[in-house]
C-alpha positions in Angstrom: 37.4 46.2 -70.9 35.5 46.7 -67.7 32.3 44.9 -68.7 32.4 42.9 -65.5 32.0 46.1 -63.5 28.2 46.6 -64.0 28.1 49.3 -61.4 30.2 51.6 -63.6 27.8 51.0 -66.5 24.7 51.9 -64.5 26.3 55.0 -63.0 27.0 56.6 -66.3 25.5 54.6 -69.3 26.0 57.5 -71.7 29.8 57.7 -71.1 30.1 53.9 -71.4 28.2 54.1 -74.7 30.5 56.7 -76.1 33.5 54.8 -74.8 32.6 51.5 -76.5 30.9 52.7 -79.6 33.5 54.9 -81.4 32.3 55.8 -84.9 35.5 56.7 -86.7 36.2 58.9 -89.7 39.7 58.6 -91.1 41.8 61.3 -92.8 44.7 59.6 -94.4 47.4 61.1 -96.7 50.3 59.4 -98.3 51.5 56.3 -96.5 49.1 57.1 -93.6 46.4 54.8 -95.0 48.6 51.7 -95.1 47.8 50.4 -91.6 44.1 51.3 -91.5 42.6 48.6 -93.8 44.3 45.7 -91.9 42.8 47.0 -88.7 39.2 46.7 -90.0 39.6 43.4 -91.8 39.0 39.9 -90.3 42.4 39.4 -88.7 42.2 42.5 -86.4 38.5 43.2 -86.6 38.2 46.7 -85.1 34.4 46.3 -84.9 34.7 43.8 -82.0 36.1 46.8 -80.0 33.2 49.0 -81.1 35.3 50.9 -83.6 33.0 51.4 -86.7 34.1 53.3 -89.8 31.5 55.8 -91.0 31.2 57.8 -94.2 30.8 61.3 -92.9 32.0 63.5 -90.0 28.4 64.1 -89.0 28.2 60.5 -87.9 31.6 60.3 -86.3 32.8 60.5 -82.7 36.5 59.6 -83.4 38.7 61.4 -85.9 41.9 59.6 -86.8 44.4 61.6 -88.8 47.1 59.5 -90.4 50.0 60.6 -92.6 51.6 64.0 -93.2 49.5 67.1 -92.9 50.2 69.8 -95.4 48.9 73.4 -95.6 46.4 72.3 -98.2 45.0 69.4 -96.2 44.9 71.3 -92.9 41.9 73.3 -94.1 40.0 70.0 -94.7 41.1 68.5 -91.4 39.8 71.6 -89.5 36.5 71.6 -91.4 36.0 67.9 -90.8 36.7 68.3 -87.1 34.2 71.1 -86.8 31.5 69.1 -88.5 31.7 66.3 -86.0 29.1 66.3 -83.2 30.2 66.4 -79.5 31.6 64.5 -77.8 34.4 63.9 -80.3 37.8 62.6 -79.9 40.9 63.0 -82.1 43.9 60.7 -82.5 47.1 61.5 -84.5 48.3 58.3 -86.1 52.0 58.2 -87.0 54.9 60.5 -86.6 53.8 63.0 -89.4 50.8 64.6 -87.7 52.6 64.6 -84.4 55.9 66.3 -85.4 56.1 66.4 -89.2 57.8 62.9 -89.3 60.3 62.5 -92.2 58.9 65.8 -93.7 59.7 67.9 -90.6 61.9 70.3 -92.6 59.5 70.8 -95.5 58.0 74.3 -95.9 54.6 72.8 -96.6 54.3 70.5 -93.6 52.4 71.1 -90.4 54.6 70.1 -87.6 52.2 70.1 -84.6 48.6 69.4 -85.4 47.5 70.1 -81.8 48.0 73.8 -82.4 45.1 73.8 -84.9 42.7 71.2 -83.5 42.8 69.5 -80.1 44.4 66.0 -80.1 43.3 63.6 -77.4 45.8 60.9 -78.3 48.9 60.3 -80.3 50.1 56.9 -81.7 53.8 57.3 -82.7 55.5 55.3 -85.4 56.2 55.4 -89.0 53.5 53.8 -89.6 52.2 52.3 -86.4 51.1 48.7 -86.8 47.4 47.7 -86.2 48.3 46.5 -82.7 49.4 50.0 -81.9 46.1 51.4 -83.1 44.3 49.1 -80.6 46.6 50.0 -77.8 45.9 53.7 -78.6 42.1 53.0 -78.6 42.2 51.2 -75.2 44.2 54.1 -73.8 41.5 56.5 -75.2 39.0 54.4 -73.4 40.9 55.1 -70.2 41.0 58.8 -70.9 37.2 58.8 -71.6 36.6 56.9 -68.4 38.6 59.5 -66.4 37.1 62.5 -68.2 40.6 63.3 -69.6 39.6 63.0 -73.3 38.3 66.5 -73.3 39.7 68.0 -76.5 36.3 69.1 -77.7 35.8 71.0 -74.4 39.2 72.6 -74.8 38.4 73.6 -78.4 35.2 75.3 -77.2 36.8 77.1 -74.3 40.0 78.1 -76.2 38.4 78.6 -79.6 39.7 82.1 -80.1 43.3 80.8 -79.8 42.7 77.8 -82.1 41.0 80.0 -84.7 43.9 82.6 -84.5 46.4 79.8 -85.1 44.3 78.5 -88.0 44.0 81.9 -89.6 47.6 82.8 -89.0 48.7 79.9 -91.2 45.8 79.6 -93.6 44.5 83.2 -93.9 40.9 84.1 -93.5 38.8 81.0 -93.3 35.8 81.0 -95.6 33.3 79.5 -93.1 32.0 81.4 -90.0 33.5 80.7 -86.6 32.0 77.7 -84.8 31.9 79.5 -81.5 32.0 83.1 -80.5 35.4 84.7 -80.7 36.4 86.7 -77.7 36.5 90.4 -78.5 34.0 90.0 -81.4 30.9 89.0 -79.3 
């Protein structure tokens, strides 16, 4: 952490607050939940890094998706992501949300989550250990610091493409578009 660099803190205190105060909402399916509880218990203590679990997406700034993503759960993932306030960051935890993992050849598995919502970071493994989660979070800090964790900005500017991908696989979504869709303005 760069706490000894006070100049950076004073230049952009809002960015530093977002960086070191990540309120996380988890979306876990199947075995995806197995490494999350150890990361928030006394041994690993995620709160010392500013990672605080929250109950609702309306309070969250970090969305961690762990475990396989099916057609049925994709709808909930998209809805959860859209309910989060900006700035928001998304991390895929484990092989399944990245490339389908061991379910890559299933008809019901989403292979590339980043086609449907923007993903700022990916932590590979089946399942990644708690140490990998912290390595991923410190890498996310670097991306935030360099203004490279911009998934929420990409979602806004490319919303028409994301919505088209979502509706291509899920059919017409029952909630209104979050942003104006090009051609329907």
